[in-house]
PLY file of the C-alpha trace (Angstrom):
ply
format ascii 1.0
element vertex 255
property float x
property float y
property float z
element edge 254
property int vertex1
property int vertex2
end_header
-10.53 8.11 19.41
-11.81 5.54 16.80
-10.74 1.96 17.19
-10.41 -0.28 14.32
-9.35 -4.32 14.09
-7.00 -5.30 11.55
-7.12 -8.75 9.94
-3.58 -9.29 8.80
-1.89 -12.05 6.64
2.08 -12.30 6.64
4.98 -14.67 5.34
6.94 -14.92 8.54
10.46 -15.64 6.77
12.77 -12.31 7.39
10.83 -11.42 10.29
12.09 -11.94 13.93
8.30 -12.68 14.87
5.34 -10.64 15.57
6.50 -8.68 18.44
8.15 -5.15 17.92
11.94 -5.12 18.07
14.16 -2.30 17.88
16.89 -3.34 15.77
15.04 -6.10 13.93
12.17 -6.33 11.61
9.04 -7.19 12.96
5.25 -7.69 11.65
4.12 -5.40 14.68
6.74 -2.84 13.71
6.09 -2.95 10.01
1.99 -2.25 10.84
3.05 0.35 13.33
5.45 2.14 10.71
2.56 2.14 8.25
0.24 3.68 10.60
2.73 6.35 11.19
2.55 7.25 7.51
-0.89 7.79 7.87
-1.04 9.73 11.11
2.51 10.68 12.47
3.32 9.71 15.76
3.88 6.75 17.96
1.54 3.95 17.44
1.20 0.65 19.31
-1.12 -2.04 18.25
-2.14 -5.20 20.32
-2.49 -8.53 18.45
-4.17 -11.79 19.28
-1.12 -13.59 19.68
2.62 -13.49 19.32
3.83 -15.55 16.65
7.63 -16.35 16.69
10.40 -15.84 13.96
9.47 -17.69 10.75
5.91 -18.34 11.74
3.20 -17.25 9.22
-0.20 -15.63 9.77
-3.17 -16.28 7.58
-5.56 -14.24 9.62
-3.66 -12.56 12.66
-5.92 -9.94 14.31
-4.96 -6.66 15.75
-6.38 -3.33 17.07
-5.24 0.19 16.85
-6.53 3.55 17.80
-6.37 6.48 15.47
-7.26 9.93 15.73
-8.93 10.40 12.08
-12.49 9.20 11.47
-11.28 6.53 8.50
-13.52 4.45 6.54
-12.21 0.70 7.03
-11.85 0.39 3.30
-9.80 3.50 3.15
-7.79 2.62 6.10
-6.77 -0.91 4.53
-6.09 0.23 1.31
-3.76 2.88 2.61
-2.04 0.81 4.94
-1.65 -1.89 2.10
0.19 0.63 0.11
2.77 1.79 2.83
3.04 -2.12 3.53
3.79 -3.12 -0.24
7.29 -3.91 0.03
6.62 -5.91 2.74
5.24 -9.68 2.85
2.58 -8.13 5.06
-1.00 -7.22 4.03
-4.20 -5.99 5.88
-6.89 -8.56 4.32
-9.76 -7.22 6.34
-10.72 -3.98 8.58
-13.57 -2.88 10.74
-14.40 -0.43 13.23
-15.03 -1.44 16.75
-16.04 -0.27 20.24
-13.59 0.58 22.64
-14.26 -2.46 24.71
-13.04 -4.60 21.85
-9.34 -6.04 22.49
-7.67 -8.20 20.10
-6.12 -10.35 22.76
-8.24 -10.27 25.55
-11.73 -10.37 23.72
-10.73 -13.43 21.75
-12.31 -16.57 22.99
-10.36 -18.87 20.56
-7.11 -19.22 18.37
-6.55 -21.44 15.52
-3.42 -22.97 14.13
-2.40 -24.81 11.15
0.71 -26.71 10.88
1.75 -28.06 7.17
4.04 -31.08 6.95
5.04 -32.49 3.49
6.49 -35.78 3.24
8.48 -36.53 -0.07
11.75 -37.40 -0.98
12.54 -34.59 -3.44
13.23 -31.04 -2.04
10.51 -28.70 -1.90
10.28 -25.92 -4.33
6.99 -24.13 -4.49
6.42 -24.91 -0.96
9.99 -24.16 0.57
9.66 -22.19 3.49
6.08 -22.70 3.78
5.99 -26.37 5.18
8.11 -28.63 7.24
9.95 -31.15 4.79
10.26 -34.70 6.04
11.58 -37.17 3.93
10.60 -40.39 5.94
7.15 -41.99 5.31
4.62 -41.25 8.05
1.53 -42.95 9.46
-1.28 -40.61 9.52
-3.55 -42.83 11.59
-0.87 -43.28 14.09
-0.17 -39.79 14.37
-4.05 -38.83 15.24
-4.07 -41.60 17.53
-1.22 -39.87 19.55
-2.77 -36.26 19.12
-6.11 -37.86 20.69
-4.09 -38.25 23.91
-3.69 -34.55 24.28
-7.24 -33.51 23.47
-8.90 -31.91 26.71
-7.22 -30.09 29.94
-4.01 -30.99 30.71
-0.56 -29.74 32.35
1.41 -29.17 29.14
4.81 -28.51 30.95
6.17 -31.32 28.59
5.05 -29.19 25.44
5.91 -25.77 26.18
9.39 -23.85 25.88
11.67 -23.52 28.78
11.49 -19.71 28.17
7.46 -19.94 28.34
6.09 -16.71 30.35
2.68 -18.16 30.88
1.60 -18.25 34.56
0.24 -22.05 34.46
1.18 -24.73 32.11
-2.52 -25.85 32.46
-4.26 -25.44 28.90
-7.61 -27.03 27.06
-6.94 -28.13 23.68
-10.31 -28.33 21.83
-8.93 -29.89 18.76
-5.79 -31.68 17.29
-6.93 -33.07 13.89
-4.37 -34.38 11.52
-5.39 -34.26 7.98
-4.23 -36.28 5.08
-3.84 -34.47 1.76
-2.54 -36.64 -1.28
-0.13 -34.59 -3.52
1.29 -35.42 -7.15
4.62 -35.99 -5.52
4.30 -36.92 -1.60
1.80 -36.40 1.14
0.99 -33.33 2.98
-0.07 -33.52 6.73
-2.15 -30.72 8.07
-2.58 -30.31 11.63
-5.42 -28.15 12.61
-5.26 -27.26 16.42
-7.72 -25.06 18.43
-7.68 -23.81 21.90
-8.56 -20.73 23.80
-5.02 -20.00 24.33
-1.39 -21.46 24.13
2.04 -21.90 25.49
5.18 -20.90 24.02
6.12 -23.43 21.42
3.14 -25.61 22.23
2.23 -26.55 18.93
5.41 -26.96 17.33
6.30 -29.36 20.05
3.03 -31.26 19.64
3.88 -31.71 15.98
7.37 -32.49 16.40
6.30 -35.40 18.73
3.79 -36.47 16.43
6.14 -36.78 13.71
8.15 -39.18 15.78
4.77 -41.30 16.17
3.99 -41.22 12.45
7.31 -42.50 11.80
6.86 -45.24 14.33
9.85 -44.30 16.95
7.14 -43.40 19.51
3.64 -44.72 20.13
0.40 -42.98 21.24
1.24 -44.39 24.68
4.66 -42.77 24.90
2.74 -39.66 24.12
0.41 -40.26 27.38
3.50 -40.99 29.14
5.44 -37.96 28.03
2.37 -35.80 28.89
2.42 -37.38 32.43
6.02 -36.65 33.01
5.34 -32.97 33.03
9.02 -32.62 31.88
10.31 -30.75 29.11
12.91 -33.32 28.60
10.23 -35.97 27.82
9.11 -34.01 24.58
9.98 -35.14 21.25
11.98 -32.78 18.86
10.26 -29.62 18.10
9.19 -28.91 14.56
10.66 -26.14 12.62
8.63 -22.64 12.57
8.15 -22.44 8.82
5.39 -25.09 8.74
3.19 -23.13 11.52
0.49 -20.61 10.64
-1.69 -18.80 12.92
-4.89 -19.39 10.98
-7.69 -17.58 12.67
-9.11 -15.97 15.79
-12.50 -16.25 17.35
-14.63 -13.57 19.24
-17.98 -13.64 20.75
-19.02 -11.28 17.83
-17.23 -11.48 14.74
-15.62 -7.85 14.25
-15.49 -8.27 10.70
-19.13 -9.49 9.75
0 1
1 2
2 3
3 4
4 5
5 6
6 7
7 8
8 9
9 10
10 11
11 12
12 13
13 14
14 15
15 16
16 17
17 18
18 19
19 20
20 21
21 22
22 23
23 24
24 25
25 26
26 27
27 28
28 29
29 30
30 31
31 32
32 33
33 34
34 35
35 36
36 37
37 38
38 39
39 40
40 41
41 42
42 43
43 44
44 45
45 46
46 47
47 48
48 49
49 50
50 51
51 52
52 53
53 54
54 55
55 56
56 57
57 58
58 59
59 60
60 61
61 62
62 63
63 64
64 65
65 66
66 67
67 68
68 69
69 70
70 71
71 72
72 73
73 74
74 75
75 76
76 77
77 78
78 79
79 80
80 81
81 82
82 83
83 84
84 85
85 86
86 87
87 88
88 89
89 90
90 91
91 92
92 93
93 94
94 95
95 96
96 97
97 98
98 99
99 100
100 101
101 102
102 103
103 104
104 105
105 106
106 107
107 108
108 109
109 110
110 111
111 112
112 113
113 114
114 115
115 116
116 117
117 118
118 119
119 120
120 121
121 122
122 123
123 124
124 125
125 126
126 127
127 128
128 129
129 130
130 131
131 132
132 133
133 134
134 135
135 136
136 137
137 138
138 139
139 140
140 141
141 142
142 143
143 144
144 145
145 146
146 147
147 148
148 149
149 150
150 151
151 152
152 153
153 154
154 155
155 156
156 157
157 158
158 159
159 160
160 161
161 162
162 163
163 164
164 165
165 166
166 167
167 168
168 169
169 170
170 171
171 172
172 173
173 174
174 175
175 176
176 177
177 178
178 179
179 180
180 181
181 182
182 183
183 184
184 185
185 186
186 187
187 188
188 189
189 190
190 191
191 192
192 193
193 194
194 195
195 196
196 197
197 198
198 199
199 200
200 201
201 202
202 203
203 204
204 205
205 206
206 207
207 208
208 209
209 210
210 211
211 212
212 213
213 214
214 215
215 216
216 217
217 218
218 219
219 220
220 221
221 222
222 223
223 224
224 225
225 226
226 227
227 228
228 229
229 230
230 231
231 232
232 233
233 234
234 235
235 236
236 237
237 238
238 239
239 240
240 241
241 242
242 243
243 244
244 245
245 246
246 247
247 248
248 249
249 250
250 251
251 252
252 253
253 254
């Protein structure tokens, strides 16, 4: 059975997240339903990561096994035809070997979080960024984020329902980019790691917002991390600002 890697873009609004659910719409369910239109039967695809309700995807990677020998171009075109009513698109497709696994072969995940500071409500970016009205200090947020880079026990920054066996993770990058806008300022948080805990990025960004506002100091971030206690975390940021921005493999399957 030929195996194909899919690079998937999606708008998370209206979905319960990536993972398939029987009674609620999911991105996985939408793609599997489209595959069933091409080859009738049950399809189960595996993805590089599971995003929560409201979280977006710029370059989610999944793989599927099919019966027919599709050309990658025709497969992506056919899937996009059946996904046309959804806010989901296949932006790239490649045939891969049987040893490729979208989740287990990945060596790095990259997330982007968008936070926009301005007094007026968001219009074009509504549902695509976290809207914050109070002024933030980007340099302070970067100083706080620097305290989290490296290998740590991230118990403080993970959901109480996280199913990961260990809270120890290594963050390779937490970079705060400040982007001036005609009205306001956008802060983009770029976070890289081999793997993440449930709600880890949103917990980090919510805490950095407190630092940017002056409610917390970078030393408070270090103290919260050392506490290894979920109650020591700052507020969790909303999902609409979070994007799965990319996945890295030893060999890029789409090259």
